[in-house]
Backbone as a ProteinNet text record, in pm:
[ID]
protein_1_A
[PRIMARY]
MGKVVDARGLSCPQPVMMAITEMKKSTGGELEVLVDTDTAKENVSRAAESNGWTVVEIKETGGEYSIRIKKQS
[TERTIARY]
97.5	29	108.2	39.5	120.8	79.6	52.5	83	-71.7	-58.9	-202.8	-250.2	-398.3	-403	-550.4	-499.3	-585.4	-627.9	-800.7	-855.1	-980.9	-1003.5	-1097.2	-1095.4	-1230.2	-1285.2	-1281.8	-1266.7	-1212	-1375.9	-1393	-1479.5	-1509	-1505.8	-1508	-1484.8	-1389.6	-1304.5	-1170.3	-1127.6	-1017.9	-994.2	-1079.5	-1003.5	-1028.5	-1058.1	-1026.3	-920.5	-883.5	-793.8	-597.9	-685.6	-553.3	-553	-608.9	-592.7	-540.9	-575	-545.3	-387.4	-351.7	-218.3	-137.5	-191.2	-90.4	-117.1	-209.6	-248	-163	-126.8	-11.6	143.9	170.5	298.1	319.1	252.1	273.4	292.7	382.3	444.7	373.8	284.5	197.4	154.7	111.2	97.8	-42.3	-59	-194.2	-175.5	-274.5	-308.1	-426.3	-422.4	-585.2	-570.5	-670.5	-736	-912.4	-837.8	-940.9	-1058.5	-1133.4	-1263.3	-1379.2	-1447.4	-1570.3	-1681.6	-1725.1	-1827.4	-1855.5	-1961.6	-2054.8	-2061.8	-2034.9	-1971	-1831.3	-1755.8	-1587.1	-1598.6	-1652.8	-1648.7	-1649.1	-1773.3	-1812.6	-1730.9	-1697	-1621	-1460.1	-1435.6	-1295.8	-1312.2	-1376.6	-1426	-1392.5	-1487.7	-1527.2	-1366.5	-1325.1	-1212.4	-1107.9	-1085	-993.4	-1009.7	-1150	-1182.3	-1128.9	-1217	-1145	-1008.3	-906.4	-788.3	-664.2	-765.8	-706.4	-628.6	-704.4	-699.2	-857	-832	-918.3	-984.2	-1083.3	-1150	-1126.6	-1008.4	-1000.6	-1131.4	-1133.1	-1172.8	-1283.8	-1383.2	-1443.7	-1504.3	-1453.2	-1463.8	-1508.9	-1582.9	-1677.2	-1648.4	-1609.7	-1577.3	-1638.7	-1738.7	-1780.4	-1798.6	-1860.9	-1883.1	-1772.3	-1649.4	-1555.4	-1488.5	-1463.4	-1464.4	-1298.1	-1263.9	-1163.2	-1144.2	-1075.5	-1108.8	-947.7	-947.6	-817	-812.6	-720.6	-772.5	-642	-596.6	-504.7	-466.8	-400.1	-333	-324.7	-434.2	-451.1	-304.9	-251.1	-177.7	-192.9
-118.4	-3.2	95.4	210.7	392.5	402.8	603.2	676.3	654.7	741.2	726.5	862.3	865.1	1044	1025.8	1101.6	1059.6	1219.7	1192.2	1372.5	1329.8	1206.2	1195.9	1281.5	1337.2	1454.9	1612.2	1591.4	1716.8	1698.8	1875.1	1897.7	1945.6	1896.7	1920.1	2101.1	2163.1	2077.7	2006.4	2011.6	1957	1835	1683.7	1591.7	1567.1	1657.5	1651.7	1725.3	1853.7	1911.8	1833.3	1777.3	1689.9	1556.2	1522.2	1392.9	1484.3	1581.5	1648.5	1657.6	1735	1775.4	1584.2	1519.6	1421.1	1324.8	1365.8	1321.9	1314	1506.9	1591	1558.9	1500.6	1452.8	1326.2	1244.1	1056.6	1039.5	988.2	966.1	825.1	785.1	614.1	584	426.8	371.2	364.3	345.3	356.3	437.8	511.5	657.2	603.5	554.8	551.6	679.9	677.7	828.6	769.2	789.6	797.3	942.8	914.5	1005.6	964.9	1060.4	993.9	1039.6	1102.2	1141.5	1081.3	1063.7	1035.1	1131	1263.1	1333.7	1373.4	1310	1312.9	1255.4	1089.1	953.9	983.4	1080.3	1104.8	1252.1	1318.1	1441.1	1415	1320.2	1237.3	1157.4	1064.4	979.8	1080.8	1169	1235.4	1323.5	1365.1	1440.7	1368.8	1192.7	1140.4	1062.2	1084.5	1049.2	1132.8	1307.5	1398.2	1417.8	1364.5	1398.8	1341.2	1207.5	1106.4	983.4	946.1	841.9	720.6	619.8	528.9	473.4	493.5	460.9	257.5	206.4	86.4	37.2	101.2	60.9	165	152.6	204	116.6	72.5	6.6	84.6	34.5	124.4	36.1	91.8	52.2	131	83.3	96.1	292.2	303.7	488.7	569.7	461	578.9	487.3	573.4	536.9	516.1	400.9	416.7	387.4	508.5	483.3	451.4	341.3	329.4	344.2	450.4	546.1	507	422.1	401.6	491.1	589.2	633.9	588.2	629.9	491.9	565.4	441	451.5	476.2
18	-43.9	21.2	-40	-70.3	68.6	-12.4	142	164.1	275.6	365.1	418.3	346	450.8	490.1	623	729.6	761.9	656.4	673.4	786	864.7	928.7	1061.2	1058.1	1192.2	1069	980	894.6	832.5	808	749.5	561.5	503.8	304.2	293.7	256.4	171.5	206.5	317.1	378.3	323.9	311.9	295.8	146.3	92.9	-107.6	-104.9	-56.9	-82.3	-78.6	60.2	163.1	54.4	-20.6	-106.4	-265.8	-266	-376.9	-364.6	-291.3	-253.1	-272.8	-199.3	-267.4	-372.9	-427.8	-552.2	-634.6	-614	-692	-681.1	-552.8	-520.2	-573.4	-580.1	-622.3	-769	-807.9	-936.4	-989.6	-871.4	-893.3	-808.5	-823.2	-711	-671.6	-588.8	-440	-357.7	-318.7	-212.3	-158.9	-50.7	101.2	134	153.4	174.4	331.2	410.2	565.4	580.2	553.2	636	682.7	758.1	855.6	803.1	704.6	637.7	540.5	469.4	329.8	247.2	299	173	126.2	215.9	221.8	77	163.6	138.9	-66	-116.5	-204.4	-291.1	-234.7	-281.8	-307.6	-236.1	-225.2	-389.5	-393.1	-480.8	-619.8	-626.6	-774.3	-795.5	-615.2	-690.4	-750	-689.8	-778.8	-873.8	-943.8	-1050.2	-1211.3	-1077.2	-1168.9	-1230.1	-1119	-1143.4	-1211.7	-1310.7	-1357.6	-1262.5	-1184.7	-1037.9	-1067.9	-1062.9	-1032.3	-920.7	-828.7	-698.8	-687.9	-649.2	-659.8	-561.7	-418	-345.4	-221.8	-171.6	-38.9	37.8	143.7	303.9	377.4	442.8	545.2	633.1	747.7	913	1037.1	1088.5	1174.3	1163.9	1043.3	1006.6	938.5	897.6	886.9	782.1	677.1	510.7	521.8	434.2	336.8	225.1	135.6	60.6	-73.3	-163.9	-244.6	-346.1	-352	-499.4	-586.9	-699.2	-808.5	-934.4	-954.9	-1048.1	-1163.5	-1281.5	-1422.3	-1521.8	-1528.4	-1624.4	-1763.8
[MASK]
+++++++++++++++++++++++++++++++++++++++++++++++++++++++++++++++++++++++++

């Protein structure tokens, strides 16, 4: 697994901005973004796809979400 962005406890747009910052730094591979609201999950997923990344998996555990994204080649 690549880098993990822990944006739990933050309200939008902070999780999206943190994820985009890491996407821009990344040279490829996977990134995991941790959020704790439905809105943040949707917004981070949309931001990833609009920046050329693919949402690989979204896991929910106890009201928190782990969003795995991968750079499209």
